[in-house]
Every structure is written in C-alpha cells, then in structure tokens.
N, C-alpha and C positions, 0 to 999 in steps of 0.2 A: 246550575241556573234554575230558579224557580219563578213561576208566575203564579201569584196567589189571587183568588178572586173572592170578593164578598159582595153581598147585596145590601145597599143602604136604603132605609125607609124614608129618608129625608131628602128634600130638595127636588129640583127638576133636572132632566137629562141635560148633560153638557155636550152630548154627542148624538143629537137626533132624538127620536122617540123609540126607545127599545121596547121589546116585548118581554114582560116579566112573567116567567112560567108559573108563578104562584098567584098571578092575578092581582098583585098589588099595584097601586097607582103612584105616580110621582116618584119614580125610582131614579135616583141620582147616579150618573155614570162618571167615573173618574179614573185617571191613570196615576198611580203613585210609584215613585222610584226610590228604592233604598240605595244610599250611596255611602261608601266608606271602604277603606282597605281591610284586609283580613285582620281579625282580632278586634275590630271596632264594636262588634256586638249586633250586627245586622240579623244574623240567624236567631239569636236569643230574642231580639225584639219581635221578629216575625212570628216566632213560635208563641211568644206571650200574647200577641194579638190574636192568634188562632185559638188559644185557650179561652180568651175572653169572649170570642164570638165563633161558635161552632160552624157558622156558614162560610168561614174562610176556607178555601180549598185550593190545593195545588192543581194546576191544569197542565196537561202534557204539552210539549212544544208542537209546532206544526209538523206535518209530514215532511220527512227529509227531502222529498222530491221538490218541495217548494224552495229549497236552497239552490237547486240546479241552475236557474237563470242567473242568479247572482254570481255563482262560481264560473258559469260559462262566460259572463262578462269579464271576469278577471282574466280568464284565459285568452279571450278574443281581443280585448282592448288593452288591459294593463300589461300583459306579458310582452307584447311587441315594444311598448314604451320602455319597459324595464330592460329588454335586451339591447335597445338602441342607445339609451341614455345612461343606464346604470349597470353596464355589463360586469363590472368588477365588484359590485355590492351584492348583498344577499337579497333574495326575494321574500315573499310573504311566508311566514311559518304556517303550519296547519291551524294553530290557534288564531292567528290573525285572519286567516281565511274564514274561520268560523265567525269572528266578530263582524266581518263584512257581511256574511250571510245573515246574521242576527239583525244588523241595522237595515238590511234590505227587506226582510220578510216578517219580522215580528210585529211591527205596527199594524199592517193589514190584518194579521191573524188576531191580534187583540181586539181591534175594532169590529171584526166580524162577530166575535163572541159578545162584545158589548151590545151590538145592535140586536143580536138574537136573544140575549138573556138579561140585559140591563144590569151589568155588574161593575164593580170597582176592581181594577187590576193593579196589583202590587208587584213591581219588578225587583228582583234581587238575584244578580246585579242587573243593570239596565243600560240604557243608551249612553248616559254620561260616562260610565266606566268604559264601554266599548269604544266610544270616540276618544277618550283620554288615552287608552292603551295604544290605539293606532297612531295617534299624534305624537305621543311622548316616547314610545318604544318601537314604532314601526320602522321598516327599512327606509333608506334614502328616497325611494320612490314616493313615499308619503309626503315629502317636502316639495314635490314638483307641482306645477300649476294645475295639471289635469286632476290629480288626486285631491288637491286642496279644494277644487271646485266641487267634486263629489262629496267630500267631507263636509263642506259648508252647507250643501243641500240637505244632508242627513241631519246636521245640527239644527237647521231651521225647522225641518219636518218634525223631529222629535221634540224640540222645544215647544212648538205650538201644540203638541199633543199632551204634554205633561201638565198635571194639575198641582201635585205636591211632590217635593223632594225631601226625603228624610235623610239628613246628612249626619252620619255618626263619626266622631273623631276621638282620639286620645293621643297622648304623647307618643311619638313614633317608637321610642325606646320601649315603652310599655307594650305596644302592639307587637313588636318583634318578639318580646319575651312570651307573650300570650300564644303566638303562633308556634314558637319553638317548643312550648310545653304541651301542645296538643298531641294526641295520638294520631289523628288523621294527617294524611299527606297534604302538603302545600308546597307550591313552587319555591317559596322563600326558604324552605328547609334545604334546598339544593344550593343555596348561596351561603357565603360567609356572613356572619351577623352584620358587619359594616356594609356589605353590599346590599343585603336585605333592607337595612335602615335607609340607605340611599334611595332604593326603589320606592319605599313607603313615602319618603319625603317628596320625591318627584311626583307621585300620585297626588299628594296633598296640594302641591303647587298647581298641577294640572286641573284638579277639581275646583280650586279657587278661580282659576282663569275661565273654566267652562261654565261655572255657575253664573258669572258675570255675563258671559255671552248668551246663555239661555235666557237670562232676565232681559236682555236686549230685544229678544223676540216676543217674550210673553211674561207677564207679571206672575210667574210661578210662585206659589207659597213654598218657602224653604224653611224647614224645621231643623235647626242646626244644634247638635248636642255634643258636649264633651262627656263621653260615657264613663270617664273616671270620676266625674263630679255630679252625675245625676243618676237616679235609680231607673231600672227598667220599668218599674210600675209607673213612675211619673211620665216617662216617655209614652207608655201605652195609653195613659189617660189623654194626653195631649194629641197624640196621633189619631186616636179613635174619635176625639171631638172634631178634629179637622175632617175626618172621613164622614162625620154625621152620626157617630155612635156615642156621643158624649154621655157620661153618667153610667153608673153600674146598673 
C-alpha cells in the first residue's frame, strides 16, 4: 500500500488553509484514490504520474501504535459479539484486521499531512478497496447490524473526504493472465484460475456498488478507464489535468 503526495500550484484549499513549506500561495489540497483489481495498471499509472512530476513522493504509513485503538476495539467489542452470535464461523483474518486499522487511522494521518504541507494524497489501494474487501469477503460477523453500522460510518467518512477516484478496469480474464504472468507474488496465484476469476468479478461488482454509494454522499469525480483500450499516457494527461497539472 502506497500513499503518494504531490503539491499542486492551482486552486484553493479544499481542506482548510494548509501551510506550504515552499512559501507558495493558493495550494490546492485533494485526496485521490486509485481503484482496480490486480493487473489493472494502477502501479504503472502511478509510476508514470511520478515520472511526469518529480514532486510526487511516497509517504510512510502512520506509526503502528496508531493502529492499537482500532485493534483494541475489535478485541473488546467485536470479539464478544462474534463469540455469542457466530461461534461456529471464522473470525477476522490478519489481513482483515489490517483493513479495519487502515479505515480507522489513515484518514486522520492524511489530513494531518495535508494541513501541515498543503499536499495532494493519492491512495493505492484505498478506502473503497478496504470497504469492498470486508463487505464482500469478510466473515459472517460483517453481515450483522453492529458491523454494518460501523461500515456505513466509514463509508460516509471516506466518501466525504475523497475528491477523485481513478478506476482502472480490463476484462477479468485478461487481468488474471497478467497477474499469473508476473514474477511477484499475489494472492490470486494461490488460487485456481477459475477461482481467481470469480474473485476479480466479485470485486468488480462490489466496486460498482460502492461507487454508487460514494456518489450518494458526495459528487466525487470518477475517472473510469478500460486499460486494454486506452494508453497509460492518455490516462496520465487526464489525471494530471484533474489534479491541476494539465499540460506538459
């Protein structure tokens, strides 16, 4: 997971009045989310954006101690509910606990940096993926009323914070072939091709559903691309324009 920050010279702050360390005025602050399953081209697009603007930087995650309150809540609140109502089902996996921690802690972390430096934050992956993974693949506990209330609060909070969603897609069969052909490890490689294909399709359905829900809270700008039909350079130009870096 990477959070990438750039400083835009255009527009006014969308999140208060940040302090620009370079002394520039009218610094625009935004939160951009990259969305798409593995193989869709998110990393390639992000790297291409960084090559076009050297001020794009990866920022380390918050101190791990900031996750402690979120994980403590899981132990103190969700665990008793799980034991009482879902004793024969599985609990949260370690990865799902991480997603809960991200949803609880990353937004304040980003905003603190935005306020201090006047930056644009690009999430890869981000809140829509975290929410989709918990809703679509989480344990039965996630279908209960208590968790749904928490999930809805996080959806509303993150929806109101996002400014642009860059949604990359391609035919799921192509995406599976891309992932399987890579050298690096991916969870899909532990699955049979048909199972991986089903996972990718379920994420596609979940993303469609969540984008509609996000738009219900805020008119977020969604840049939706089929990466087997459009070049990375074209996407770079359009995304940079939306960020306020239009033109070479």
